[in-house]
C-alpha positions in Angstrom: 51.6 57.7 -24.8 48.2 59.0 -25.7 47.2 62.6 -25.3 44.3 63.5 -23.0 42.1 64.1 -26.0 42.9 60.7 -27.5 42.1 59.0 -24.2 38.8 60.8 -24.0 37.8 60.0 -27.6 38.8 56.3 -27.0 36.3 55.9 -24.2 32.8 54.4 -24.7 30.0 56.8 -25.4 27.3 57.4 -22.9 23.8 56.1 -23.5 22.1 58.7 -25.8 18.7 58.2 -24.1 20.1 58.7 -20.6 19.8 62.3 -19.2 23.2 63.5 -18.3 24.3 66.6 -16.3 27.2 67.5 -18.6 28.8 69.9 -16.2 28.5 67.4 -13.4 30.1 64.7 -15.6 33.0 66.9 -16.3 33.4 67.8 -12.7 33.4 64.1 -11.8 36.0 63.3 -14.5 38.1 66.4 -14.1 40.9 64.4 -12.4 41.1 62.1 -15.5 40.8 64.9 -18.1 42.0 68.1 -16.3 42.6 70.2 -19.5 39.5 69.1 -21.3 37.4 69.6 -18.1 38.7 73.2 -17.9 37.8 73.7 -21.5 34.4 72.2 -21.1 33.7 74.3 -18.0 34.6 77.5 -19.9 32.6 76.6 -23.0 29.5 75.1 -21.4 29.2 78.0 -18.9 28.4 80.4 -21.7 24.7 80.9 -22.0 23.7 80.1 -25.6 21.0 82.5 -26.7 20.6 85.1 -29.4 17.4 86.5 -28.1 19.0 89.6 -26.5 21.0 90.5 -29.5 18.2 89.8 -31.9 15.9 91.9 -29.8 18.4 94.8 -29.8 18.8 94.8 -33.5 15.0 94.5 -34.0 14.5 97.5 -31.7 17.1 99.6 -33.4 15.5 98.8 -36.7 12.2 100.2 -35.5 14.0 103.4 -34.3 16.0 104.0 -37.5 13.6 104.5 -40.3 13.9 106.8 -43.4 12.9 109.8 -41.3 15.4 109.2 -38.5 18.6 108.1 -40.2 20.3 111.3 -39.2 20.4 110.2 -35.5 23.8 109.9 -34.0 24.9 106.5 -32.7 24.8 108.0 -29.2 21.2 109.1 -29.6 20.2 105.7 -31.0 21.8 104.0 -28.0 20.0 106.4 -25.6 16.7 105.7 -27.3 17.1 101.9 -27.2 18.2 102.0 -23.5 15.3 104.3 -22.6 12.8 102.1 -24.4 14.1 99.1 -22.6 14.0 100.9 -19.2 10.4 102.0 -19.8 9.3 98.5 -20.8 10.8 97.0 -17.7 9.6 99.7 -15.3 7.1 98.4 -12.8 5.5 101.9 -12.4 3.9 103.3 -15.5 5.5 106.5 -16.6 3.2 109.4 -17.2 5.0 111.5 -19.8 2.6 114.4 -19.6 3.2 114.7 -15.9 6.9 115.0 -16.4 6.9 117.0 -19.6 8.7 120.1 -18.2 11.5 117.9 -16.8 11.8 116.0 -20.1 12.0 119.3 -22.1 14.9 120.4 -19.8 16.7 117.1 -20.4 
């Protein structure tokens, strides 16, 4: 008897020029390949992007220069998070207006 994987690999390939909803295909064929369908669902549901991580490393590289290498990891994280928050804020932040509160913090 063939394993589920061997049965799947023995099937004819889909037309490479045809647009296929891969998650839909696995949903339709989950009764034939239940284990592979579960694996495909888990793997294909992961968003594939490196933009967020590359952006974080790029930002921290701009924060940590030769003059700021003594910052603690906590402070670097606070700076990166604050910078991200300020960039995404819909209302511009007037630092001069809130200077006294910032000094207290």
